[in-house]
A tleap script that builds the chain and sets N, CA, C and O, in Angstrom:
source leaprc.protein.ff14SB
mol = sequence {
  NMET PRO GLY ARG GLU VAL LEU PRO SER THR
  LEU ARG ARG SER PRO GLU LYS ALA GLN ASP
  THR TRP ALA LYS THR HIE ASP SER ALA VAL
  GLY THR TYR GLY GLU GLY GLN ARG SER HIE
  ARG THR ALA TYR ALA ALA LEU LYS HIE SER
  PHE GLU LYS VAL GLY ASP HIE TRP GLU PRO
  LYS GLY ARG LYS GLY PRO SER ASP GLU GLN
  ALA ALA GLY GLY GLY PRO ALA ARG ARG ALA
  PRO THR ALA GLY GLY VAL ASP ALA ASN ALA
  PRO LYS GLU HIE LEU MET GLU VAL ALA ARG
  ARG LEU ASP VAL LYS GLY ARG SER ARG MET
  THR LYS ALA GLU LEU VAL GLY ALA ILE GLN
  LYS ALA ASN ASN ARG ASN THR ALA ALA ALA
  ARG GLY ARG GLU LYS GLY ARG ASN ARG CARG
}
set mol.1.N position { 0.804 -1.117 -0.060 }
set mol.1.CA position { 0.013 -0.052 -0.013 }
set mol.1.C position { 0.892 1.126 0.027 }
set mol.1.O position { 1.778 1.179 0.880 }
set mol.2.N position { 0.706 2.172 -0.909 }
set mol.2.CA position { 1.535 3.292 -0.966 }
set mol.2.C position { 1.499 4.214 0.279 }
set mol.2.O position { 0.436 4.378 0.877 }
set mol.3.N position { 2.577 4.785 0.657 }
set mol.3.CA position { 2.855 5.569 1.947 }
set mol.3.C position { 1.865 6.670 1.995 }
set mol.3.O position { 1.468 7.043 3.099 }
set mol.4.N position { 1.440 7.210 0.947 }
set mol.4.CA position { 0.453 8.351 0.810 }
set mol.4.C position { -0.891 7.861 1.480 }
set mol.4.O position { -1.537 8.626 2.195 }
set mol.5.N position { -1.290 6.580 1.232 }
set mol.5.CA position { -2.536 6.135 1.641 }
set mol.5.C position { -2.662 5.736 3.110 }
set mol.5.O position { -3.750 5.670 3.682 }
set mol.6.N position { -1.426 5.459 3.717 }
set mol.6.CA position { -1.515 5.310 5.048 }
set mol.6.C position { -0.816 6.255 6.077 }
set mol.6.O position { -0.405 5.941 7.194 }
set mol.7.N position { -0.766 7.474 5.471 }
set mol.7.CA position { -0.050 8.516 6.047 }
set mol.7.C position { -0.564 8.909 7.477 }
set mol.7.O position { -1.697 9.382 7.557 }
set mol.8.N position { 0.177 8.749 8.592 }
set mol.8.CA position { -0.455 9.036 9.942 }
set mol.8.C position { -1.021 10.364 10.034 }
set mol.8.O position { -0.538 11.235 9.311 }
set mol.9.N position { -2.005 10.659 10.843 }
set mol.9.CA position { -2.687 12.069 10.972 }
set mol.9.C position { -1.726 13.126 11.421 }
set mol.9.O position { -1.842 14.295 11.051 }
set mol.10.N position { -0.734 12.691 12.256 }
set mol.10.CA position { 0.316 13.818 12.530 }
set mol.10.C position { 1.035 14.260 11.350 }
set mol.10.O position { 1.391 15.437 11.291 }
set mol.11.N position { 1.300 13.422 10.363 }
set mol.11.CA position { 2.026 13.949 9.152 }
set mol.11.C position { 1.018 14.556 8.207 }
set mol.11.O position { 1.451 15.431 7.456 }
set mol.12.N position { -0.196 14.246 8.128 }
set mol.12.CA position { -1.151 15.062 7.272 }
set mol.12.C position { -1.169 16.499 7.682 }
set mol.12.O position { -1.463 17.376 6.869 }
set mol.13.N position { -0.875 16.750 8.871 }
set mol.13.CA position { -0.983 18.197 9.553 }
set mol.13.C position { 0.454 18.793 9.510 }
set mol.13.O position { 0.664 19.872 10.064 }
set mol.14.N position { 1.530 18.067 8.818 }
set mol.14.CA position { 2.796 18.552 8.675 }
set mol.14.C position { 3.224 19.142 7.387 }
set mol.14.O position { 2.406 19.182 6.468 }
set mol.15.N position { 4.451 19.616 7.221 }
set mol.15.CA position { 4.816 20.132 6.011 }
set mol.15.C position { 4.886 18.981 4.891 }
set mol.15.O position { 4.937 17.782 5.167 }
set mol.16.N position { 4.880 19.439 3.762 }
set mol.16.CA position { 4.865 18.527 2.431 }
set mol.16.C position { 6.075 17.601 2.583 }
set mol.16.O position { 6.027 16.384 2.400 }
set mol.17.N position { 7.237 18.339 2.959 }
set mol.17.CA position { 8.613 17.630 2.975 }
set mol.17.C position { 8.498 16.461 3.868 }
set mol.17.O position { 8.903 15.350 3.527 }
set mol.18.N position { 7.947 16.703 5.012 }
set mol.18.CA position { 7.821 15.706 6.118 }
set mol.18.C position { 7.002 14.478 5.522 }
set mol.18.O position { 7.380 13.326 5.734 }
set mol.19.N position { 5.925 14.748 4.808 }
set mol.19.CA position { 5.022 13.779 4.161 }
set mol.19.C position { 5.831 12.975 3.216 }
set mol.19.O position { 5.786 11.746 3.168 }
set mol.20.N position { 6.613 13.767 2.428 }
set mol.20.CA position { 7.288 13.045 1.440 }
set mol.20.C position { 8.330 12.210 1.941 }
set mol.20.O position { 8.515 11.108 1.425 }
set mol.21.N position { 9.092 12.650 2.974 }
set mol.21.CA position { 10.122 11.831 3.552 }
set mol.21.C position { 9.502 10.502 4.152 }
set mol.21.O position { 10.036 9.414 3.935 }
set mol.22.N position { 8.500 10.615 4.819 }
set mol.22.CA position { 7.872 9.293 5.411 }
set mol.22.C position { 7.304 8.430 4.374 }
set mol.22.O position { 7.465 7.209 4.374 }
set mol.23.N position { 6.570 9.135 3.400 }
set mol.23.CA position { 5.935 8.211 2.377 }
set mol.23.C position { 7.176 7.513 1.535 }
set mol.23.O position { 7.181 6.292 1.373 }
set mol.24.N position { 7.986 8.161 1.128 }
set mol.24.CA position { 9.091 7.614 0.326 }
set mol.24.C position { 9.856 6.285 1.039 }
set mol.24.O position { 10.022 5.147 0.600 }
set mol.25.N position { 10.190 6.804 2.120 }
set mol.25.CA position { 10.755 5.692 3.039 }
set mol.25.C position { 9.766 4.553 3.318 }
set mol.25.O position { 10.175 3.397 3.209 }
set mol.26.N position { 8.665 4.761 3.622 }
set mol.26.CA position { 7.726 3.697 3.795 }
set mol.26.C position { 7.599 2.895 2.638 }
set mol.26.O position { 7.694 1.679 2.797 }
set mol.27.N position { 7.396 3.360 1.461 }
set mol.27.CA position { 7.277 2.631 0.187 }
set mol.27.C position { 8.540 1.849 -0.139 }
set mol.27.O position { 8.470 0.768 -0.723 }
set mol.28.N position { 9.700 2.393 0.237 }
set mol.28.CA position { 10.947 1.514 -0.006 }
set mol.28.C position { 11.048 0.374 1.026 }
set mol.28.O position { 11.444 -0.754 0.729 }
set mol.29.N position { 10.648 0.763 2.298 }
set mol.29.CA position { 10.724 -0.379 3.327 }
set mol.29.C position { 9.675 -1.324 3.002 }
set mol.29.O position { 9.970 -2.488 3.272 }
set mol.30.N position { 8.596 -1.150 2.525 }
set mol.30.CA position { 7.464 -2.192 2.240 }
set mol.30.C position { 8.083 -3.055 1.095 }
set mol.30.O position { 7.819 -4.258 1.099 }
set mol.31.N position { 8.869 -2.556 0.136 }
set mol.31.CA position { 9.501 -3.464 -0.806 }
set mol.31.C position { 10.591 -4.258 -0.044 }
set mol.31.O position { 10.846 -5.368 -0.511 }
set mol.32.N position { 11.149 -3.934 0.858 }
set mol.32.CA position { 12.175 -4.651 1.571 }
set mol.32.C position { 11.618 -5.518 2.609 }
set mol.32.O position { 12.039 -6.672 2.693 }
set mol.33.N position { 10.739 -5.099 3.389 }
set mol.33.CA position { 10.248 -5.797 4.623 }
set mol.33.C position { 8.863 -6.380 4.509 }
set mol.33.O position { 8.470 -7.331 5.185 }
set mol.34.N position { 8.089 -5.683 3.521 }
set mol.34.CA position { 6.586 -6.055 3.474 }
set mol.34.C position { 5.813 -5.069 4.279 }
set mol.34.O position { 6.382 -4.295 5.049 }
set mol.35.N position { 4.503 -5.088 4.108 }
set mol.35.CA position { 3.783 -4.063 4.694 }
set mol.35.C position { 3.602 -4.432 6.235 }
set mol.35.O position { 3.454 -5.603 6.587 }
set mol.36.N position { 3.621 -3.395 7.110 }
set mol.36.CA position { 3.413 -3.630 8.566 }
set mol.36.C position { 4.299 -2.640 9.431 }
set mol.36.O position { 4.845 -1.636 8.974 }
set mol.37.N position { 4.356 -3.026 10.610 }
set mol.37.CA position { 5.043 -2.224 11.608 }
set mol.37.C position { 6.507 -2.060 11.382 }
set mol.37.O position { 7.041 -1.018 11.762 }
set mol.38.N position { 7.122 -2.881 10.868 }
set mol.38.CA position { 8.580 -2.612 10.544 }
set mol.38.C position { 8.816 -1.450 9.311 }
set mol.38.O position { 9.759 -0.658 9.316 }
set mol.39.N position { 7.973 -1.502 8.464 }
set mol.39.CA position { 7.937 -0.359 7.425 }
set mol.39.C position { 7.569 0.925 8.070 }
set mol.39.O position { 8.204 1.935 7.768 }
set mol.40.N position { 6.567 0.980 8.962 }
set mol.40.CA position { 6.369 2.276 9.651 }
set mol.40.C position { 7.367 2.662 10.576 }
set mol.40.O position { 7.599 3.858 10.750 }
set mol.41.N position { 8.079 1.644 11.283 }
set mol.41.CA position { 9.057 2.228 12.208 }
set mol.41.C position { 10.356 2.686 11.353 }
set mol.41.O position { 11.095 3.580 11.765 }
set mol.42.N position { 10.557 2.058 10.227 }
set mol.42.CA position { 11.776 2.585 9.233 }
set mol.42.C position { 11.400 3.998 8.915 }
set mol.42.O position { 12.193 4.934 9.026 }
set mol.43.N position { 10.060 4.128 8.484 }
set mol.43.CA position { 9.719 5.532 7.845 }
set mol.43.C position { 9.933 6.645 9.031 }
set mol.43.O position { 10.441 7.751 8.845 }
set mol.44.N position { 9.466 6.163 10.241 }
set mol.44.CA position { 9.507 7.099 11.206 }
set mol.44.C position { 10.994 7.382 11.631 }
set mol.44.O position { 11.314 8.489 12.062 }
set mol.45.N position { 11.746 6.521 11.519 }
set mol.45.CA position { 13.229 6.722 11.821 }
set mol.45.C position { 13.853 7.598 10.825 }
set mol.45.O position { 14.743 8.342 11.236 }
set mol.46.N position { 13.564 7.630 9.701 }
set mol.46.CA position { 14.057 8.509 8.545 }
set mol.46.C position { 13.536 9.866 8.834 }
set mol.46.O position { 14.252 10.866 8.859 }
set mol.47.N position { 12.148 9.857 9.070 }
set mol.47.CA position { 11.595 11.296 9.411 }
set mol.47.C position { 12.345 11.945 10.625 }
set mol.47.O position { 12.726 13.113 10.544 }
set mol.48.N position { 12.540 11.252 11.660 }
set mol.48.CA position { 13.111 11.840 12.828 }
set mol.48.C position { 14.557 12.347 12.693 }
set mol.48.O position { 15.051 12.977 13.628 }
set mol.49.N position { 15.234 12.110 11.612 }
set mol.49.CA position { 16.668 12.689 11.267 }
set mol.49.C position { 16.393 14.036 10.877 }
set mol.49.O position { 17.313 14.818 11.114 }
set mol.50.N position { 15.236 14.576 10.269 }
set mol.50.CA position { 15.179 15.813 9.846 }
set mol.50.C position { 14.046 16.516 10.453 }
set mol.50.O position { 13.989 17.725 10.225 }
set mol.51.N position { 13.114 15.979 11.199 }
set mol.51.CA position { 12.001 16.550 11.728 }
set mol.51.C position { 11.709 16.156 13.176 }
set mol.51.O position { 12.067 15.039 13.550 }
set mol.52.N position { 11.143 16.910 13.947 }
set mol.52.CA position { 10.675 16.679 15.288 }
set mol.52.C position { 9.258 16.907 15.431 }
set mol.52.O position { 8.669 17.712 14.709 }
set mol.53.N position { 8.589 16.123 16.479 }
set mol.53.CA position { 7.207 16.307 16.705 }
set mol.53.C position { 6.959 17.378 17.751 }
set mol.53.O position { 7.449 17.313 18.878 }
set mol.54.N position { 6.154 18.399 17.320 }
set mol.54.CA position { 5.757 19.526 18.118 }
set mol.54.C position { 4.224 19.531 18.246 }
set mol.54.O position { 3.548 19.894 17.284 }
set mol.55.N position { 3.670 19.153 19.362 }
set mol.55.CA position { 2.329 19.275 19.411 }
set mol.55.C position { 1.700 18.090 18.628 }
set mol.55.O position { 1.988 16.922 18.890 }
set mol.56.N position { 0.876 18.430 17.708 }
set mol.56.CA position { 0.138 17.394 16.928 }
set mol.56.C position { 0.737 17.251 15.490 }
set mol.56.O position { 0.121 16.644 14.614 }
set mol.57.N position { 2.008 17.854 15.265 }
set mol.57.CA position { 2.396 17.709 13.873 }
set mol.57.C position { 3.990 17.656 13.915 }
set mol.57.O position { 4.589 17.586 14.988 }
set mol.58.N position { 4.596 17.691 12.765 }
set mol.58.CA position { 6.052 17.448 12.729 }
set mol.58.C position { 6.580 18.885 12.195 }
set mol.58.O position { 5.880 19.602 11.480 }
set mol.59.N position { 7.823 19.214 12.596 }
set mol.59.CA position { 8.349 20.517 12.184 }
set mol.59.C position { 9.874 20.243 11.849 }
set mol.59.O position { 10.488 19.419 12.526 }
set mol.60.N position { 10.455 20.884 10.874 }
set mol.60.CA position { 11.910 20.719 10.680 }
set mol.60.C position { 12.704 21.140 11.828 }
set mol.60.O position { 12.456 22.096 12.562 }
set mol.61.N position { 13.787 20.246 11.917 }
set mol.61.CA position { 14.779 20.372 13.009 }
set mol.61.C position { 15.837 21.377 12.580 }
set mol.61.O position { 16.064 21.520 11.379 }
set mol.62.N position { 16.473 22.057 13.462 }
set mol.62.CA position { 17.599 22.959 13.183 }
set mol.62.C position { 18.774 22.417 12.643 }
set mol.62.O position { 19.599 23.116 12.055 }
set mol.63.N position { 18.911 21.075 12.830 }
set mol.63.CA position { 20.111 20.248 12.373 }
set mol.63.C position { 19.598 19.022 12.011 }
set mol.63.O position { 18.555 18.611 12.520 }
set mol.64.N position { 20.304 18.298 11.067 }
set mol.64.CA position { 19.942 16.976 10.791 }
set mol.64.C position { 20.755 15.933 11.584 }
set mol.64.O position { 21.949 16.097 11.836 }
set mol.65.N position { 20.063 14.880 11.953 }
set mol.65.CA position { 20.804 13.785 12.730 }
set mol.65.C position { 19.816 13.023 13.704 }
set mol.65.O position { 18.638 13.363 13.814 }
set mol.66.N position { 20.351 12.015 14.374 }
set mol.66.CA position { 19.410 11.202 15.215 }
set mol.66.C position { 18.752 12.011 16.262 }
set mol.66.O position { 19.394 12.918 16.792 }
set mol.67.N position { 17.416 11.745 16.642 }
set mol.67.CA position { 16.789 12.489 17.663 }
set mol.67.C position { 16.906 11.878 19.067 }
set mol.67.O position { 16.499 12.496 20.051 }
set mol.68.N position { 17.430 10.737 19.148 }
set mol.68.CA position { 17.414 10.139 20.566 }
set mol.68.C position { 18.524 8.841 20.484 }
set mol.68.O position { 19.066 8.525 19.425 }
set mol.69.N position { 18.722 8.279 21.529 }
set mol.69.CA position { 19.782 7.254 21.681 }
set mol.69.C position { 19.402 6.083 20.726 }
set mol.69.O position { 20.249 5.504 20.045 }
set mol.70.N position { 17.996 5.751 20.718 }
set mol.70.CA position { 17.568 4.643 19.734 }
set mol.70.C position { 17.895 4.845 18.356 }
set mol.70.O position { 18.297 3.937 17.628 }
set mol.71.N position { 17.695 6.226 17.935 }
set mol.71.CA position { 17.838 6.465 16.420 }
set mol.71.C position { 19.391 6.373 16.277 }
set mol.71.O position { 19.853 5.851 15.263 }
set mol.72.N position { 20.190 6.846 17.223 }
set mol.72.CA position { 21.582 6.964 16.955 }
set mol.72.C position { 22.253 5.566 16.932 }
set mol.72.O position { 23.257 5.361 16.249 }
set mol.73.N position { 21.618 4.520 17.770 }
set mol.73.CA position { 22.218 3.264 17.764 }
set mol.73.C position { 21.771 2.444 16.527 }
set mol.73.O position { 22.619 1.759 15.955 }
set mol.74.N position { 20.516 2.468 16.084 }
set mol.74.CA position { 20.021 1.840 15.129 }
set mol.74.C position { 19.945 0.301 15.061 }
set mol.74.O position { 20.079 -0.292 16.131 }
set mol.75.N position { 19.772 -0.331 14.083 }
set mol.75.CA position { 19.826 -1.787 14.110 }
set mol.75.C position { 18.507 -2.419 14.467 }
set mol.75.O position { 17.912 -1.919 15.421 }
set mol.76.N position { 17.977 -3.410 13.864 }
set mol.76.CA position { 16.781 -4.082 14.278 }
set mol.76.C position { 16.780 -4.862 15.561 }
set mol.76.O position { 15.732 -5.187 16.119 }
set mol.77.N position { 18.045 -5.172 16.047 }
set mol.77.CA position { 17.941 -6.072 17.319 }
set mol.77.C position { 17.730 -5.153 18.615 }
set mol.77.O position { 17.330 -5.645 19.670 }
set mol.78.N position { 17.995 -3.919 18.487 }
set mol.78.CA position { 17.843 -3.101 19.502 }
set mol.78.C position { 16.253 -2.600 19.691 }
set mol.78.O position { 15.566 -2.150 18.774 }
set mol.79.N position { 15.893 -2.746 20.843 }
set mol.79.CA position { 14.377 -2.331 21.045 }
set mol.79.C position { 14.250 -1.456 22.184 }
set mol.79.O position { 13.349 -1.684 22.990 }
set mol.80.N position { 15.124 -0.376 22.377 }
set mol.80.CA position { 15.118 0.532 23.372 }
set mol.80.C position { 13.873 1.612 23.042 }
set mol.80.O position { 13.461 1.818 21.901 }
set mol.81.N position { 13.411 2.189 24.112 }
set mol.81.CA position { 12.242 3.125 23.944 }
set mol.81.C position { 12.933 4.352 23.203 }
set mol.81.O position { 14.116 4.673 23.325 }
set mol.82.N position { 11.953 4.994 22.394 }
set mol.82.CA position { 12.278 6.270 21.754 }
set mol.82.C position { 11.790 7.509 22.508 }
set mol.82.O position { 11.077 7.351 23.499 }
set mol.83.N position { 12.124 8.698 22.106 }
set mol.83.CA position { 11.566 9.794 22.667 }
set mol.83.C position { 10.327 10.245 22.013 }
set mol.83.O position { 9.901 11.373 22.260 }
set mol.84.N position { 9.648 9.375 21.113 }
set mol.84.CA position { 8.473 9.764 20.547 }
set mol.84.C position { 8.472 10.979 19.647 }
set mol.84.O position { 7.479 11.703 19.573 }
set mol.85.N position { 9.526 11.196 18.995 }
set mol.85.CA position { 9.549 12.272 17.958 }
set mol.85.C position { 10.213 13.461 18.642 }
set mol.85.O position { 10.670 14.357 17.932 }
set mol.86.N position { 10.303 13.537 20.017 }
set mol.86.CA position { 11.001 14.666 20.502 }
set mol.86.C position { 12.435 14.617 20.156 }
set mol.86.O position { 13.027 13.539 20.102 }
set mol.87.N position { 12.997 15.716 19.927 }
set mol.87.CA position { 14.549 15.784 19.592 }
set mol.87.C position { 15.313 15.829 20.773 }
set mol.87.O position { 15.793 16.901 21.142 }
set mol.88.N position { 15.492 14.725 21.448 }
set mol.88.CA position { 16.059 14.585 22.806 }
set mol.88.C position { 17.769 15.007 22.723 }
set mol.88.O position { 18.471 15.239 23.708 }
set mol.89.N position { 18.157 15.032 21.477 }
set mol.89.CA position { 19.660 15.568 21.315 }
set mol.89.C position { 19.821 16.819 21.125 }
set mol.89.O position { 20.949 17.279 20.948 }
set mol.90.N position { 18.727 17.580 21.129 }
set mol.90.CA position { 18.763 19.055 20.931 }
set mol.90.C position { 19.219 19.802 22.369 }
set mol.90.O position { 19.004 19.312 23.478 }
set mol.91.N position { 19.790 20.892 22.162 }
set mol.91.CA position { 20.209 21.621 23.469 }
set mol.91.C position { 19.067 21.850 24.381 }
set mol.91.O position { 17.918 21.947 23.949 }
set mol.92.N position { 19.352 21.933 25.580 }
set mol.92.CA position { 18.327 22.269 26.588 }
set mol.92.C position { 17.552 23.527 26.262 }
set mol.92.O position { 16.358 23.554 26.559 }
set mol.93.N position { 18.121 24.578 25.674 }
set mol.93.CA position { 17.449 25.890 25.381 }
set mol.93.C position { 16.424 25.654 24.332 }
set mol.93.O position { 15.331 26.220 24.362 }
set mol.94.N position { 16.808 24.747 23.328 }
set mol.94.CA position { 15.752 24.363 22.405 }
set mol.94.C position { 14.429 23.728 23.041 }
set mol.94.O position { 13.289 24.131 22.813 }
set mol.95.N position { 14.764 22.708 23.842 }
set mol.95.CA position { 13.682 21.968 24.433 }
set mol.95.C position { 12.881 22.950 25.245 }
set mol.95.O position { 11.655 22.844 25.279 }
set mol.96.N position { 13.546 23.954 25.936 }
set mol.96.CA position { 12.742 24.894 26.696 }
set mol.96.C position { 11.811 25.697 25.761 }
set mol.96.O position { 10.646 25.953 26.067 }
set mol.97.N position { 12.343 26.050 24.693 }
set mol.97.CA position { 11.433 26.845 23.950 }
set mol.97.C position { 10.269 26.079 23.244 }
set mol.97.O position { 9.207 26.626 22.945 }
set mol.98.N position { 10.563 24.746 22.999 }
set mol.98.CA position { 9.446 23.756 22.515 }
set mol.98.C position { 8.411 23.765 23.759 }
set mol.98.O position { 7.220 24.018 23.579 }
set mol.99.N position { 8.918 23.487 24.964 }
set mol.99.CA position { 8.051 23.291 26.135 }
set mol.99.C position { 7.276 24.642 26.321 }
set mol.99.O position { 6.113 24.587 26.722 }
set mol.100.N position { 7.821 25.771 26.069 }
set mol.100.CA position { 7.063 26.968 26.228 }
set mol.100.C position { 6.043 27.162 25.240 }
set mol.100.O position { 4.994 27.705 25.588 }
set mol.101.N position { 6.235 26.731 23.865 }
set mol.101.CA position { 5.224 26.811 23.047 }
set mol.101.C position { 4.054 25.751 23.314 }
set mol.101.O position { 2.883 25.934 22.981 }
set mol.102.N position { 4.511 24.693 23.920 }
set mol.102.CA position { 3.448 23.739 24.375 }
set mol.102.C position { 2.817 24.025 25.639 }
set mol.102.O position { 1.947 23.290 26.107 }
set mol.103.N position { 3.262 25.154 26.249 }
set mol.103.CA position { 2.743 25.547 27.577 }
set mol.103.C position { 2.948 24.452 28.698 }
set mol.103.O position { 2.000 24.110 29.405 }
set mol.104.N position { 4.203 23.915 28.841 }
set mol.104.CA position { 4.515 22.925 29.736 }
set mol.104.C position { 4.618 23.529 31.049 }
set mol.104.O position { 5.421 24.457 31.142 }
set mol.105.N position { 3.968 23.190 32.084 }
set mol.105.CA position { 4.113 23.902 33.409 }
set mol.105.C position { 5.181 23.481 34.047 }
set mol.105.O position { 5.423 22.286 33.883 }
set mol.106.N position { 6.068 24.210 34.880 }
set mol.106.CA position { 7.095 23.853 35.697 }
set mol.106.C position { 8.386 23.669 34.825 }
set mol.106.O position { 9.341 23.111 35.367 }
set mol.107.N position { 8.508 24.106 33.461 }
set mol.107.CA position { 9.509 23.758 32.684 }
set mol.107.C position { 10.906 24.353 33.134 }
set mol.107.O position { 11.964 23.750 32.955 }
set mol.108.N position { 10.810 25.515 33.698 }
set mol.108.CA position { 12.071 26.210 34.147 }
set mol.108.C position { 12.801 25.409 35.359 }
set mol.108.O position { 14.007 25.580 35.539 }
set mol.109.N position { 12.116 24.610 36.113 }
set mol.109.CA position { 12.883 23.901 36.966 }
set mol.109.C position { 13.262 22.358 36.644 }
set mol.109.O position { 13.733 21.600 37.492 }
set mol.110.N position { 13.006 22.018 35.365 }
set mol.110.CA position { 12.986 20.596 34.766 }
set mol.110.C position { 14.487 20.396 34.289 }
set mol.110.O position { 15.097 21.370 33.850 }
set mol.111.N position { 15.027 19.281 34.360 }
set mol.111.CA position { 16.234 18.729 33.791 }
set mol.111.C position { 15.913 18.468 32.387 }
set mol.111.O position { 14.753 18.473 31.975 }
set mol.112.N position { 17.012 18.221 31.592 }
set mol.112.CA position { 16.766 18.085 30.113 }
set mol.112.C position { 15.906 16.872 29.924 }
set mol.112.O position { 14.957 16.898 29.140 }
set mol.113.N position { 16.263 15.645 30.733 }
set mol.113.CA position { 15.527 14.340 30.562 }
set mol.113.C position { 13.968 14.643 30.929 }
set mol.113.O position { 13.057 14.049 30.353 }
set mol.114.N position { 13.765 15.529 31.847 }
set mol.114.CA position { 12.406 15.732 32.434 }
set mol.114.C position { 11.771 16.563 31.337 }
set mol.114.O position { 10.567 16.379 31.161 }
set mol.115.N position { 12.392 17.451 30.572 }
set mol.115.CA position { 11.814 18.364 29.573 }
set mol.115.C position { 11.307 17.405 28.421 }
set mol.115.O position { 10.200 17.550 27.903 }
set mol.116.N position { 12.174 16.445 28.071 }
set mol.116.CA position { 12.010 15.544 26.926 }
set mol.116.C position { 10.571 14.796 27.208 }
set mol.116.O position { 9.675 14.785 26.363 }
set mol.117.N position { 10.467 14.211 28.420 }
set mol.117.CA position { 9.414 13.430 28.902 }
set mol.117.C position { 8.089 14.412 28.932 }
set mol.117.O position { 7.016 14.013 28.482 }
set mol.118.N position { 8.242 15.667 29.471 }
set mol.118.CA position { 7.044 16.589 29.503 }
set mol.118.C position { 6.588 16.938 28.101 }
set mol.118.O position { 5.401 16.916 27.776 }
set mol.119.N position { 7.563 17.256 27.297 }
set mol.119.CA position { 7.257 17.476 25.764 }
set mol.119.C position { 6.601 16.315 25.083 }
set mol.119.O position { 5.705 16.518 24.264 }
set mol.120.N position { 7.025 15.051 25.398 }
set mol.120.CA position { 6.514 13.959 24.731 }
set mol.120.C position { 5.060 13.912 25.284 }
set mol.120.O position { 4.176 13.676 24.460 }
set mol.121.N position { 4.726 14.100 26.518 }
set mol.121.CA position { 3.194 14.070 27.108 }
set mol.121.C position { 2.380 15.119 26.601 }
set mol.121.O position { 1.179 14.960 26.383 }
set mol.122.N position { 2.983 16.178 26.406 }
set mol.122.CA position { 2.168 17.443 25.721 }
set mol.122.C position { 1.940 17.013 24.258 }
set mol.122.O position { 0.829 17.162 23.749 }
set mol.123.N position { 2.896 16.520 23.622 }
set mol.123.CA position { 2.607 16.015 22.159 }
set mol.123.C position { 1.497 14.957 22.061 }
set mol.123.O position { 0.583 15.057 21.243 }
set mol.124.N position { 1.612 13.969 22.903 }
set mol.124.CA position { 0.495 12.971 22.997 }
set mol.124.C position { -0.868 13.659 23.272 }
set mol.124.O position { -1.840 13.327 22.593 }
set mol.125.N position { -0.976 14.562 24.196 }
set mol.125.CA position { -2.165 15.194 24.445 }
set mol.125.C position { -2.766 15.898 23.281 }
set mol.125.O position { -3.947 15.794 22.950 }
set mol.126.N position { -1.864 16.625 22.681 }
set mol.126.CA position { -2.218 17.492 21.455 }
set mol.126.C position { -2.614 16.609 20.332 }
set mol.126.O position { -3.608 16.913 19.672 }
set mol.127.N position { -1.953 15.581 20.063 }
set mol.127.CA position { -2.301 14.524 18.994 }
set mol.127.C position { -3.562 14.086 19.272 }
set mol.127.O position { -4.457 14.248 18.443 }
set mol.128.N position { -3.802 13.447 20.530 }
set mol.128.CA position { -5.191 13.002 20.836 }
set mol.128.C position { -6.396 13.925 20.709 }
set mol.128.O position { -7.479 13.534 20.274 }
set mol.129.N position { -6.153 15.170 21.111 }
set mol.129.CA position { -7.215 16.324 20.931 }
set mol.129.C position { -7.443 16.538 19.438 }
set mol.129.O position { -8.578 16.782 19.029 }
set mol.130.N position { -6.372 16.453 18.589 }
set mol.130.CA position { -6.447 16.731 17.119 }
set mol.130.C position { -7.248 15.653 16.632 }
set mol.130.O position { -8.253 15.906 15.968 }
set mol.131.N position { -6.904 14.444 16.896 }
set mol.131.CA position { -7.562 13.181 16.299 }
set mol.131.C position { -9.115 13.310 16.818 }
set mol.131.O position { -10.001 13.069 15.997 }
set mol.132.N position { -9.425 13.635 17.986 }
set mol.132.CA position { -10.853 13.807 18.365 }
set mol.132.C position { -11.594 15.003 17.625 }
set mol.132.O position { -12.809 15.012 17.422 }
set mol.133.N position { -10.866 15.840 17.310 }
set mol.133.CA position { -11.533 16.892 16.572 }
set mol.133.C position { -11.881 16.411 15.183 }
set mol.133.O position { -12.961 16.664 14.648 }
set mol.134.N position { -10.832 15.644 14.579 }
set mol.134.CA position { -11.044 14.976 13.259 }
set mol.134.C position { -12.185 14.074 13.287 }
set mol.134.O position { -13.013 14.150 12.379 }
set mol.135.N position { -12.315 13.269 14.180 }
set mol.135.CA position { -13.592 12.333 14.354 }
set mol.135.C position { -14.965 13.106 14.306 }
set mol.135.O position { -15.934 12.793 13.613 }
set mol.136.N position { -14.864 14.220 15.208 }
set mol.136.CA position { -16.120 14.896 15.121 }
set mol.136.C position { -16.464 15.560 13.953 }
set mol.136.O position { -17.658 15.752 13.726 }
set mol.137.N position { -15.516 15.988 13.081 }
set mol.137.CA position { -15.806 16.498 11.739 }
set mol.137.C position { -16.278 15.343 10.855 }
set mol.137.O position { -17.181 15.589 10.055 }
set mol.138.N position { -15.763 14.101 10.913 }
set mol.138.CA position { -15.989 13.015 9.960 }
set mol.138.C position { -17.456 12.482 10.251 }
set mol.138.O position { -18.119 11.880 9.405 }
set mol.139.N position { -17.884 12.761 11.513 }
set mol.139.CA position { -19.364 12.210 11.832 }
set mol.139.C position { -20.471 12.935 11.264 }
set mol.139.O position { -21.602 12.459 11.160 }
set mol.140.N position { -20.057 14.354 10.814 }
set mol.140.CA position { -21.137 15.148 10.379 }
set mol.140.C position { -21.595 14.742 9.040 }
set mol.140.O position { -22.534 15.330 8.503 }
savepdb mol mol.pdb
quit
């Protein structure tokens, strides 16, 4: 199934370049691994090298490269948790700015690791809310 047909909702709300990156990588991975979770994970891994999740969509990162330890290590045998699209390798100042945009409470007292977790939670809340709004529109 072409990547454009299975594009996740967070990517439909993202820039065209993010959509292209995910879809092209997904389609290539389907040719290698077949349709399924592995193709989706491969597409997200490629996306995270150039984009980070902010709220309910993906935005270009200031620099290219892995977004967390899992992305840096690579390899199918490793099953470490990811930062869910948060650019955990970004400087703390950048994470503070993202947390400010997402209105994360208590951010000024958080460590870098705590900021990553708080941003991930805020992203999940924003994505769930956006999906809820989409469902409401589709019922009409």
